[in-house]
Every structure is written in C-alpha cells, then in structure tokens.
C-alpha positions as CSV (number, residue, x, y, z in Angstrom):
1,A,29.9,-25.8,36.0
2,M,30.8,-23.6,33.0
3,T,31.2,-19.9,33.3
4,P,29.0,-17.6,31.1
5,E,32.0,-16.9,29.0
6,W,32.6,-20.6,28.2
7,K,28.9,-21.0,27.4
8,E,29.2,-18.2,25.0
9,N,32.0,-20.1,23.3
10,L,29.9,-23.2,23.2
11,V,27.0,-21.4,21.6
12,H,29.2,-19.9,18.9
13,A,30.7,-23.4,18.2
14,L,27.3,-25.1,18.0
15,M,25.9,-22.4,15.7
16,A,29.0,-22.6,13.5
17,A,28.3,-26.4,13.3
18,D,24.7,-25.7,12.3
19,L,23.4,-27.1,15.6
20,Q,21.2,-24.1,16.6
21,R,18.6,-26.2,18.4
22,R,21.3,-27.7,20.7
23,A,22.5,-24.1,21.4
24,F,19.0,-22.9,22.5
25,P,19.3,-23.9,26.2
26,Y,22.5,-22.0,26.6
27,I,21.2,-19.0,24.7
28,R,18.2,-18.8,26.9
29,E,20.4,-19.1,30.0
30,L,22.8,-16.4,28.8
31,A,19.8,-14.1,28.0
32,D,18.7,-14.5,31.7
33,V,22.1,-14.5,33.4
34,Y,23.5,-11.3,32.0
35,T,22.2,-7.7,32.6
36,G,22.4,-4.5,30.7
37,D,23.7,-4.4,27.1
38,K,25.0,-7.9,27.3
39,Q,21.6,-9.2,28.2
40,I,20.0,-7.3,25.3
41,Q,22.6,-8.8,22.9
42,W,21.6,-12.4,23.9
43,Q,17.9,-11.6,24.0
44,E,18.3,-10.4,20.4
45,I,20.2,-13.6,19.4
46,L,17.5,-15.8,21.0
47,L,14.7,-13.9,19.2
48,Y,16.6,-14.1,15.9
49,Q,17.0,-17.8,16.3
50,Y,13.3,-18.3,16.9
51,V,12.5,-16.4,13.7
52,K,15.2,-18.1,11.7
53,L,14.0,-21.5,12.6
54,D,10.4,-20.5,11.9
55,M,9.3,-21.1,15.5
56,R,6.5,-18.5,15.1
57,A,4.7,-19.1,18.4
58,E,7.9,-18.9,20.4
59,A,9.1,-15.8,18.5
60,L,5.8,-14.1,19.1
61,A,5.5,-14.9,22.8
62,Y,9.2,-13.9,23.4
63,A,8.8,-10.6,21.5
64,R,5.7,-9.8,23.5
65,M,7.5,-10.6,26.7
66,L,10.4,-8.3,25.8
67,T,8.1,-5.4,25.0
68,R,6.4,-5.8,28.3
69,R,9.6,-6.2,30.3
70,T,11.5,-3.3,28.6
71,P,9.0,-1.2,26.7
72,T,11.4,1.7,26.0
73,I,13.7,-0.5,23.9
74,A,12.7,0.4,20.3
75,K,14.1,-2.8,18.7
76,W,11.7,-5.0,20.5
77,W,8.7,-3.2,19.0
78,K,10.3,-3.3,15.6
79,A,10.8,-7.1,15.9
80,L,7.3,-7.6,17.2
81,T,5.9,-5.6,14.2
82,H,7.6,-7.9,11.7
83,I,6.7,-11.1,13.5
84,Q,3.0,-10.0,13.7
85,L,3.1,-9.1,10.0
86,N,4.4,-12.5,9.1
87,D,1.5,-14.0,11.1
88,S,-1.0,-11.7,9.3
89,Q,-1.9,-9.9,12.6
90,Y,-2.1,-6.5,10.9
91,E,-4.0,-4.5,13.6
92,E,-1.4,-5.7,16.2
93,A,1.5,-5.0,13.9
94,L,0.1,-1.4,13.3
95,A,0.0,-0.9,17.1
96,A,3.5,-2.1,17.5
97,L,4.8,-0.1,14.6
98,T,3.1,3.0,16.0
99,I,4.7,2.6,19.4
100,Y,8.1,2.0,17.6
101,S,7.6,5.3,15.7
102,F,7.4,7.1,19.1
103,L,10.7,5.6,20.2
104,S,12.8,5.8,17.0
105,P,12.9,7.8,13.8
106,L,11.4,5.7,10.9
107,T,13.1,5.0,7.7
108,R,11.3,5.8,4.5
109,N,10.3,2.1,4.1
110,E,9.0,2.0,7.7
111,K,7.0,5.2,7.1
112,Q,5.5,3.7,4.0
113,L,4.6,0.5,5.9
114,L,3.0,2.6,8.7
115,A,0.9,4.5,6.1
116,D,-0.1,1.3,4.2
117,L,-1.2,-0.4,7.3
118,N,-3.4,2.6,8.4
119,L,-4.9,2.7,4.9
120,Q,-5.5,-1.1,4.8
121,L,-7.2,-1.0,8.2
122,G,-9.5,1.9,7.2
123,I,-7.7,4.7,9.0
124,P,-6.9,7.0,6.0
125,V,-6.8,10.1,8.2
126,K,-3.6,8.6,9.8
127,A,-2.2,7.5,6.4
128,T,-2.4,10.7,4.5
129,P,0.2,12.8,6.5
130,V,2.7,9.9,6.4
131,Y,2.3,9.6,2.6
132,E,2.7,13.3,2.2
133,S,5.9,13.2,4.2
134,C,7.3,10.4,2.1
135,L,6.4,12.1,-1.2
136,Q,8.1,15.3,0.0
137,E,11.3,13.3,0.5
138,K,11.1,11.6,-2.9
139,P,8.4,11.5,-5.6
140,D,7.0,8.0,-6.0
141,K,4.2,7.0,-8.3
142,K,3.0,4.1,-6.1
143,L,2.9,6.2,-3.0
144,L,1.0,8.9,-4.9
145,Q,-1.6,6.3,-5.9
146,H,-2.0,5.3,-2.3
147,L,-2.2,8.9,-1.1
148,V,-5.0,9.5,-3.7
149,L,-6.9,6.4,-2.4
150,A,-6.6,7.7,1.2
151,Y,-8.0,11.1,0.2
152,R,-10.8,9.6,-1.7
153,Q,-11.7,7.5,1.3
154,L,-11.8,10.7,3.3
155,G,-14.2,12.2,0.7
156,R,-11.6,14.7,-0.5
157,P,-11.2,14.1,-4.3
158,D,-10.3,17.7,-4.8
159,T,-7.2,17.4,-2.6
160,A,-6.4,14.1,-4.3
161,L,-6.5,15.9,-7.7
162,E,-4.3,18.7,-6.4
163,R,-1.7,16.1,-5.4
164,V,-1.9,14.4,-8.8
165,E,-1.4,17.6,-10.7
166,A,1.4,18.7,-8.6
167,F,3.2,15.4,-9.4
168,Q,3.6,16.6,-13.0
169,I,2.3,13.6,-14.8
170,N,3.9,12.4,-17.9
171,P,1.1,12.3,-20.5
172,E,2.4,8.8,-21.5
173,D,1.8,7.5,-18.0
174,A,-1.5,5.7,-18.6
175,D,-2.0,4.7,-15.0
176,L,-1.8,8.3,-13.7
177,M,-3.7,9.7,-16.6
178,L,-6.5,7.2,-15.8
179,L,-6.4,8.2,-12.2
180,K,-6.6,11.8,-13.1
181,G,-9.6,11.0,-15.2
182,E,-11.3,9.2,-12.4
183,L,-10.8,12.2,-10.1
184,H,-12.2,14.7,-12.7
185,Y,-15.1,12.4,-13.2
186,Q,-15.8,12.2,-9.5
187,L,-15.8,16.0,-9.3
188,E,-18.2,16.1,-12.3
189,Q,-15.6,17.8,-14.4
190,F,-16.6,15.6,-17.3
191,D,-14.8,17.6,-20.1
192,K,-11.5,17.2,-18.3
193,A,-12.2,13.7,-17.4
194,A,-12.9,12.7,-21.0
195,T,-9.6,14.4,-22.1
196,A,-7.6,12.5,-19.5
197,Y,-9.3,9.2,-20.2
198,R,-8.6,9.6,-24.0
199,K,-4.9,10.3,-23.3
200,A,-4.7,7.2,-21.0
201,A,-6.5,5.1,-23.7
202,R,-4.2,6.2,-26.5
203,N,-1.2,4.8,-24.7
204,K,-2.6,1.4,-25.3
205,G,-1.6,0.0,-21.9
206,K,-3.4,-2.6,-19.9
207,H,-6.1,0.0,-18.9
208,A,-6.9,1.1,-22.4
209,G,-10.3,-0.6,-22.6
210,R,-11.4,0.8,-19.3
211,A,-10.1,4.2,-20.3
212,W,-12.1,4.3,-23.5
213,L,-15.2,3.0,-21.7
214,M,-15.0,5.8,-19.1
215,A,-14.3,8.4,-21.9
216,G,-17.6,7.3,-23.4
217,Y,-19.4,7.8,-20.2
218,A,-17.8,11.2,-19.6
219,A,-18.8,12.4,-23.1
220,W,-22.3,11.0,-22.5
221,Q,-22.5,13.1,-19.4
222,M,-21.8,16.2,-21.6
223,D,-24.4,15.1,-24.1
224,D,-21.7,14.6,-26.8
225,I,-23.2,11.5,-28.3
226,A,-20.9,11.3,-31.2
227,A,-17.8,11.3,-29.1
228,S,-19.4,8.9,-26.7
229,K,-20.2,6.5,-29.5
230,R,-16.6,6.6,-30.8
231,A,-15.2,5.9,-27.3
232,F,-17.6,3.0,-26.7
233,A,-16.8,1.6,-30.0
234,K,-13.1,1.6,-29.1
235,A,-13.9,0.1,-25.7
236,G,-15.7,-2.7,-27.4
237,E,-12.5,-3.8,-29.1
238,H,-11.3,-5.0,-25.6
239,A,-12.7,-8.2,-24.3
240,R,-13.3,-7.1,-20.7
241,Q,-15.2,-4.0,-21.7
242,K,-17.1,-5.4,-24.7
243,K,-20.3,-6.2,-22.9
244,A,-20.5,-2.9,-21.1
245,A,-19.6,-0.9,-24.3
246,T,-22.2,-2.8,-26.4
247,A,-24.9,-2.2,-23.8
248,A,-24.0,1.6,-23.7
249,L,-24.1,1.8,-27.5
250,R,-27.6,0.2,-27.6
251,Q,-28.9,2.6,-25.0
252,L,-27.4,5.5,-26.9
253,A,-29.1,4.3,-30.1
254,R,-32.5,4.2,-28.3
255,I,-32.0,7.7,-26.9
256,S,-31.1,9.0,-30.4
257,I,-34.3,7.6,-31.8
258,Q,-36.5,8.9,-29.0
259,N,-34.9,12.4,-28.7
260,P,-33.3,13.2,-32.1
261,K,-32.9,16.9,-31.3
262,K,-32.2,16.8,-27.7
263,R,-28.7,15.5,-27.7
264,K,-25.6,16.9,-29.4
265,G,-24.0,14.7,-32.1
266,S,-26.8,12.1,-32.2
C-alpha cells in the first residue's frame, strides 16, 4: 500500500503526462485522507480538475458539498459562483457571491459582477451602492451607464442625472450625451434634452439617427415646430429612423395646417 506522500508523487507524475483522469481516484483519496490546510489544497486541486475537464455536474456537486461542509472558507463560495455562472444559474451565483462578499473583501471586478447580477435580476436597490463604490474608486463610463439604469429602474432619474453631470462628460462622447438627453427628457426638461440630443447627433456616431429623432420630439414638446422639423429631417437620413421621422413630419404638417397660429415656427 502506498503512503499518501507516494500517491502525491504519482498524481503529479500522471498530471505531468497529461493523464488527469487516471489521477482522479488518487486526488479524491488525498482530498479525504488529509486534514487541515493539506486537505483544502487537495480539495482545491480536485475541484480545479473537474472544471478544467469540463465535468460540470461533478464540479457543481463538489463545490456545493464543500460550501456545506466548510461554509466559512471563502474560496469555495467564489468557486461555486463561477461554476454557477458558467451554467447560467444567475440567481444561485448571486447568492453564492453575496455570501463570499461577507467572508472576503471583493476586488473591483468582483464588485462589478455583484452589482451587475443584482441589476440583471431586478434588484437595483442592491446594485446602486456597489456601482457607486466602484465609481468612487475609478471613473468608468460603462459602470456609469449601469448605475444610471439602476437609478432609472428605481424611479430616480434626477439622481441618475446628477451622477451623469458629476462625471464631467466630454461633449464629443455621443453615448453619454444621448444618455443625458434621455434623462432630461424623462424629467420633462425638454430644452436641455434637445440640446443634449443635438450634441450627440452632431458627433455622427452609431446613435446619430436616434439622437436627431429624439431632438425632434423634444423640440416638438416645446412647440418649436421649425426646430422639430429640422431634426426629424436629419433623422430621416438614417435608415432605422426614417419611418418614424417621416411619420412625425406628416403629423407636424397636419398640425401646422389645422393650427397655423398656435405653434411656434410652423
């Protein structure tokens, strides 16, 4: 009978020879025979091999067993999180990651993952403080967009707008200018919305058509028919917005005929 030390040597030899599956029985045995830190080391090796060889069911079952057996060891919850994410078990992954956050400080990427999962699963109230924390550490456009979405889901567009304005937007950043326009529009600040939309549209990015279309609607809300028509005409130059822009221009034309004095610029 081999001693555990000899079995360790055999495992290393088999793995070096790319014979991981032949090493499995010995890895399992070593994970059971040892105690303390040595056992944790071999449990981790076994779990890693399950993941590496794409043995998803075995990896998931073993990770769950480890979290039940030693729930205060943070690395098991972290491993379970990633295994569940790979298996598209997002609610379970969020639960595991939340427990992990109680046991170990999260890295920036782990914080972002925690916030993203909360947002994706419809829990924006849990996502916002984590996004805020990440943005305080380092400004990030993508995180800001996610934070804004979370605040909008909470019915707090005013707070979302404050965060966008505090970010000090580059006027040439079409994505954030469009986002700023949407927030002003939601808050019925149509003059500011139209300005932001026009700035976004003039950058000629992928959102230019939508930005011109929304600039037209914002101007329409202010009864500035001339500005609205100009914006809709610009929007009509883009294939995806052409139908909506044409319909809006037709409606404006009917309004101008029916109420020639009521609306500004008609």
